[in-house]
C-alpha positions in Angstrom: -19.2 -12.2 -35.0 -21.1 -14.4 -32.6 -24.1 -12.2 -31.9 -25.6 -14.6 -29.4 -22.4 -14.5 -27.3 -22.4 -10.6 -27.7 -26.0 -10.3 -26.5 -25.5 -12.7 -23.6 -22.3 -10.9 -22.5 -24.0 -7.5 -22.7 -27.1 -8.6 -20.8 -25.1 -10.3 -18.0 -22.7 -7.4 -17.5 -25.5 -4.8 -17.8 -27.6 -6.5 -15.2 -24.6 -7.2 -12.9 -23.5 -3.5 -13.0 -26.9 -2.0 -12.2 -26.6 -0.5 -8.7 -23.0 -1.6 -8.4 -20.3 0.4 -6.6 -19.0 1.5 -10.0 -22.4 2.9 -11.0 -22.8 4.7 -7.7 -19.3 6.2 -7.9 -20.1 7.5 -11.5 -23.4 8.9 -10.2 -21.8 10.8 -7.4 -19.0 12.1 -9.6 -21.4 13.3 -12.2 -23.6 15.0 -9.6 -20.7 16.9 -8.1 -18.9 17.9 -11.3 -19.7 20.4 -14.0 -18.7 18.2 -17.0 -20.8 15.1 -17.1 -19.3 14.0 -20.4 -15.8 13.9 -18.9 -17.2 11.7 -16.1 -18.9 9.5 -18.7 -15.7 9.2 -20.8 -13.6 8.5 -17.7 -15.9 5.8 -16.3 -16.5 4.2 -19.7 -12.7 4.0 -20.4 -12.2 2.5 -16.9 -14.9 -0.1 -17.5 -13.3 -1.0 -20.9 -9.9 -1.3 -19.3 -11.1 -3.6 -16.6 -13.0 -5.7 -19.0 -9.9 -6.0 -21.3 -7.9 -7.2 -18.3 -10.6 -9.8 -17.5 -10.7 -11.0 -21.1 -6.9 -11.2 -21.3 -6.6 -13.1 -18.0 -9.5 -15.4 -19.0 -7.8 -16.2 -22.3 -4.5 -16.9 -20.5 -6.2 -19.1 -18.0 -7.9 -21.2 -20.7 -4.4 -22.1 -21.9 -3.6 -24.0 -18.6 -7.1 -24.6 -17.1 -10.0 -26.2 -18.9 -12.9 -23.6 -19.4 -15.4 -25.8 -17.5 -13.2 -25.4 -14.3 -12.9 -21.7 -14.8 -16.8 -21.4 -15.1 -17.3 -23.7 -12.1 -14.7 -21.8 -10.0 -16.3 -18.4 -11.0 -19.8 -19.8 -10.1 -18.5 -21.0 -6.7 -16.9 -17.7 -6.0 -20.2 -15.9 -6.8 -22.0 -18.2 -4.3 -19.3 -17.8 -1.6 -19.2 -14.0 -1.9 -23.0 -13.9 -1.9 -23.1 -15.9 1.4 -20.4 -13.7 2.9 -22.3 -10.6 1.9 -25.5 -11.9 3.4 -23.9 -13.0 6.6 -22.1 -9.6 7.0 -25.3 -7.7 6.9 -25.0 -6.4 3.4 -22.1 -4.1 3.7 -19.3 -2.8 5.8 -17.1 -4.9 8.0 -18.6 -7.9 9.6 -17.6 -6.6 13.0 -19.3 -3.2 12.6 -22.5 -2.4 14.4 -25.6 -1.7 12.4 -26.5 1.3 14.5 -24.1 4.1 15.4 -23.0 4.5 19.0 -24.4 7.5 20.9 -21.2 9.5 20.7 -20.9 9.5 17.0 -24.6 10.0 16.4 -24.7 13.0 18.7 -21.8 14.7 16.8 -23.0 13.8 13.4 -26.6 15.0 14.0 -25.5 18.6 14.9 -25.1 21.0 12.0 -21.6 22.6 11.6 -21.2 25.9 13.3 -22.3 28.7 11.1 -24.0 26.3 8.7 -27.7 26.1 7.8 -29.7 25.2 10.8 -27.1 26.4 13.2 -28.3 28.7 16.0 -27.9 32.4 15.1 -25.1 34.3 16.9 -26.5 36.9 19.4 
């Protein structure tokens, strides 16, 4: 086993996944559910499955495309996606406003009727 490749892969994926959408989804599912081990098992299996797909596609690509071009294309895609992310304001659609309009903020600020913080019925 190539332990250097293993360690490099682990470090790269571990750092890339910190704070990622996948981790945030897992966090929210475990916070709302009663069985954290089921959430862990489901998210771990999903990550294994997506990684297996990536490895299989990468292996198939190397049969028709030289590995240097796969790495260069992946690197270029990271740069392009990073620029798009920065230009879009860091999330959401590029056309969305960063601040909510007055109609949506007025309705979202009011607590639901009968909920905590709602005026008591007289």
